[in-house]
C-alpha positions in Angstrom: 78.1 101.6 120.3 75.8 100.9 117.4 72.7 103.1 117.4 69.2 101.6 117.3 65.9 102.5 115.7 62.7 102.3 117.8 60.2 100.1 116.1 56.4 100.6 116.0 56.3 97.6 118.3 58.2 99.5 120.9 61.4 97.5 120.6 64.9 98.8 119.6 66.6 97.4 116.5 70.3 98.0 116.0 70.9 99.8 112.7 73.9 97.6 111.8 73.4 93.8 111.9 75.1 90.7 110.6 73.3 88.8 107.8 73.8 85.1 107.9 72.6 84.5 104.3 75.3 82.3 102.5 77.3 81.8 105.8 78.3 78.1 105.5 76.7 75.8 108.0 80.0 74.3 109.0 81.4 77.7 110.1 78.2 79.5 111.0 78.3 78.8 114.8 81.8 80.0 115.1 81.2 83.0 112.9 78.2 84.2 114.9 80.0 83.6 118.2 83.0 85.7 117.0 80.7 88.4 115.6 79.1 88.7 119.1 82.6 89.0 120.6 83.3 91.9 118.2 80.1 93.7 119.3 77.4 92.6 116.9 73.9 92.3 118.6 71.6 92.0 115.6 71.6 88.9 113.5 69.4 88.4 110.4 68.5 84.8 109.4 65.8 82.9 107.6 64.4 79.4 107.3 65.5 79.4 103.7 69.2 80.0 104.7 69.3 76.5 106.3 71.8 77.6 109.0 69.6 78.7 111.8 70.5 75.8 114.1 74.2 76.6 113.7 73.7 80.3 114.2 71.7 79.5 117.4 74.6 77.4 118.6 76.9 80.4 118.4 74.3 82.6 120.1 73.8 80.2 123.0 77.5 79.7 123.4 78.0 83.5 123.8 75.1 83.7 126.3 76.4 80.7 128.3 79.9 82.2 128.5 78.5 85.5 129.7 79.5 87.5 126.7 76.0 88.8 126.2 72.5 88.5 127.7 69.7 87.3 125.5 67.8 90.6 125.9 70.7 92.4 124.4 70.4 90.5 121.2 68.1 91.1 118.2 67.4 87.9 116.3 65.5 88.0 113.0 64.2 85.1 110.9 61.7 84.7 108.1 58.7 82.6 106.9 59.4 80.8 103.7 57.0 80.7 100.7 55.9 77.1 100.9 54.4 77.8 104.4 52.0 80.7 104.0 48.9 78.7 105.0 48.0 79.3 108.6 48.8 75.9 110.1 52.0 75.7 108.0 53.1 79.2 109.1 52.6 78.2 112.7 54.5 75.0 112.3 57.4 76.6 110.5 57.6 79.4 112.9 57.9 77.0 115.9 60.4 74.9 114.0 62.5 77.9 113.3 62.4 78.9 117.0 63.5 75.4 117.9 66.4 75.6 115.4 67.7 78.7 117.1 67.2 77.1 120.5 65.8 80.3 122.0 62.6 81.2 123.9 61.6 83.9 121.4 62.7 85.7 118.2 62.8 89.5 118.1 61.5 89.8 114.6 59.8 87.4 112.1 59.3 88.5 108.5 57.2 87.2 105.6 60.1 86.5 103.3 58.3 87.1 100.0 54.7 88.0 99.2 54.6 84.8 97.2 52.7 81.6 98.3 54.1 78.4 96.8 52.8 74.9 97.0 53.4 73.2 100.4 56.4 71.0 100.8 56.3 68.7 103.9 58.8 69.7 106.6 60.1 66.1 106.9 61.3 66.0 103.3 65.0 66.4 102.6 65.7 70.1 102.0 67.5 71.6 99.1 69.0 75.0 98.8 66.0 76.8 97.3 62.4 75.9 97.1 61.6 78.1 94.0 62.0 74.9 92.0 61.8 71.1 92.4 64.7 69.3 93.8 66.2 68.7 90.4 65.7 72.4 89.5 63.9 71.5 86.3 60.5 73.2 86.9 59.1 76.0 89.1 57.2 75.1 92.3 53.5 75.8 91.6 51.8 78.7 93.3 49.4 78.2 96.2 46.1 80.0 96.7 46.9 81.6 100.0 46.2 85.3 100.5 48.6 87.5 102.5 45.8 88.2 104.9 45.7 84.6 106.1 49.5 84.5 106.4 49.6 87.8 108.3 46.9 86.8 110.7 48.8 83.6 111.4 51.9 85.7 112.4 49.8 88.1 114.5 48.6 85.0 116.5 52.3 84.4 117.5 53.2 87.9 118.7 54.0 88.2 122.4 51.7 90.7 124.0 50.1 91.2 127.4 47.0 89.4 126.1 49.2 86.7 124.5 52.1 86.1 126.9 52.9 82.8 125.2 53.7 84.4 121.9 57.1 83.7 120.4 57.8 86.9 118.4 58.3 90.4 119.8 57.8 92.0 116.4 56.6 90.9 112.9 57.3 92.4 109.5 57.5 91.9 105.8 60.2 91.5 103.2 60.2 92.1 99.4 56.8 93.8 99.5 55.9 96.7 97.3 53.8 99.8 98.0 50.4 98.6 96.9 50.5 95.4 98.8 51.7 97.2 101.9 48.7 99.6 101.7 46.5 96.6 101.4 48.1 94.9 104.4 47.7 98.1 106.5 44.0 98.1 105.8 43.4 94.9 107.8 46.4 94.3 110.0 45.6 94.4 113.7 49.4 94.4 114.3 51.1 96.6 111.7 54.4 95.5 110.2 57.3 96.8 112.2 59.9 96.4 109.5 60.1 96.2 105.7 63.2 94.4 104.4 64.1 95.1 100.7 67.0 95.0 98.4 68.6 98.4 98.6 71.8 99.8 97.1 72.8 102.7 94.9 71.9 100.8 91.8 68.4 100.2 93.2 67.3 103.0 95.5 63.5 102.6 95.5 62.9 106.0 97.1 59.1 106.0 96.8 58.8 102.6 98.5 61.1 103.7 101.3 59.3 107.0 101.8 56.0 105.2 102.0 57.2 102.7 104.6 58.8 105.3 106.8 55.8 107.6 106.6 53.7 104.7 107.9 56.1 104.1 110.8 57.6 100.9 109.2 61.3 100.7 109.7 63.3 99.8 106.6 66.1 97.2 106.4 68.2 97.2 103.3 69.9 94.0 102.2 72.6 93.6 99.5 74.0 97.0 100.4 77.1 96.4 98.3 75.0 95.6 95.2 76.5 93.2 92.8 79.1 92.0 95.3 76.5 89.8 97.0 75.5 88.0 93.8 78.7 87.4 91.8 79.3 84.1 93.6 75.8 83.1 92.6 76.7 83.5 88.9 74.2 86.3 88.5 74.8 87.6 85.0 73.7 91.2 85.9 76.1 91.3 88.8 79.0 90.4 86.6 78.2 93.0 83.9 77.9 96.1 86.1 80.7 98.0 87.7 81.3 97.1 91.4 80.0 99.8 93.8 83.3 99.9 95.6 84.8 101.3 92.4 82.3 104.0 91.4 83.5 107.6 91.7 81.1 109.1 94.2 81.7 106.2 96.6 85.5 106.3 96.2 85.6 110.1 96.6 83.6 110.0 99.8 85.8 107.2 101.2 88.9 109.2 100.5 87.5 112.4 102.0 86.4 110.7 105.2 89.3 108.3 105.5 87.1 105.2 105.5 86.5 102.3 103.1 84.1 102.3 100.2 82.1 99.6 102.1 81.7 101.9 105.1 80.5 104.7 102.8 77.8 102.4 101.3 76.6 101.3 104.7 76.6 104.9 106.0 74.7 106.0 103.0 71.9 103.8 104.3 72.1 104.2 108.0 72.3 108.0 107.8 68.9 107.8 106.1 67.5 105.6 108.9 67.8 102.4 106.8 69.1 99.4 108.7 71.9 97.3 107.2 72.8 93.6 107.5 76.1 93.1 105.8 78.1 89.9 106.3 81.8 89.2 105.9 84.3 86.4 106.6 87.0 89.0 107.3 87.5 90.1 111.0 88.8 93.4 109.8 85.8 94.0 107.6 83.4 92.9 110.3 84.9 95.6 112.5 84.7 98.2 109.7 81.1 97.4 109.1 80.3 97.8 112.7 82.1 101.1 112.9 80.4 102.5 109.8 78.2 104.9 111.8 81.2 106.8 113.2 81.1 109.5 110.5 78.6 111.5 108.5 78.3 111.9 104.8 77.4 115.4 103.4 74.1 115.9 101.8 75.9 116.4 98.5 77.6 113.0 98.9 74.4 111.2 99.7 72.7 112.7 96.6 75.7 111.9 94.4 75.6 108.2 95.5 71.8 108.1 95.1 72.2 109.4 91.5 73.8 106.1 90.6 70.3 104.5 90.6 69.5 102.5 87.4 66.7 100.4 88.8 68.9 97.3 88.8 67.5 94.5 90.9 69.7 91.4 91.5 67.3 89.4 93.7 64.6 88.4 91.3 62.6 85.2 91.9 61.8 85.2 88.2 65.4 84.5 87.6 65.4 81.7 90.1 62.7 79.7 88.4 59.5 81.0 90.2 56.3 81.9 88.4 57.6 85.3 87.1 55.4 87.3 89.4 58.0 89.4 91.2 59.9 92.1 89.1 
């Protein structure tokens, strides 16, 4: 059984989830359904991934067939940058809930601390809203403070005082230390989770320590580093050595009789960092889910952490945004 972390909101979040970023829409329903059959209970999605409706189909099929109860699942989604204004945040949140076809979401994150110009919901979507549809120019910034966006999400949290809320917990993604301190200064409901890029080439120890010291659980995405970005033609991902092939990871895998991928996942979860890998391989899905079945030594954890070179792959600046996130 996959262990969980108790969030500040009082809810339990499994430390190994399934991330649906880049899962094709045409296979997403079946993929999510099969992941539930394998034992996955935590699914990480987002408005921007454009496959929430299909993921929801897989979830509802599993529930309808009695494979799992809704309360046994932990469903995550995120607010996209064009919808930070209060009324737009409320609209997008409710549309995302409708897409999943559920009564509530377990966790809803502010995807980036970047407000971009509003794009009407009824317009045809394209893969990424960092640029215009032709991908010729950046989407302009919008003058919406994080305080407005956060208050909008607080309005939607299910509490005894607000039984009609649609989220059990709320959190943040891709935020940095200074902005988190600012958020904590006015938040009535503190963020339960911080989701960040985290792998041995980008360890961000100060940020992680700050979050955990303030009772904010940390989810790491792109745990396998460059592997997540090669198919996106990310130049940095193609230039650096794959993490599956670096010596400290290979040595730990050989010693414990596991795969390099399992070592990278355990390197996170053993430090109380939640992981959300995806795979199209049934064998690898099982391996990812079983990655908490062994413990790395302190020396192995330190050796892997020493690979840090501050290498970030997910940079909006490289995607055509306003060069404000580095």
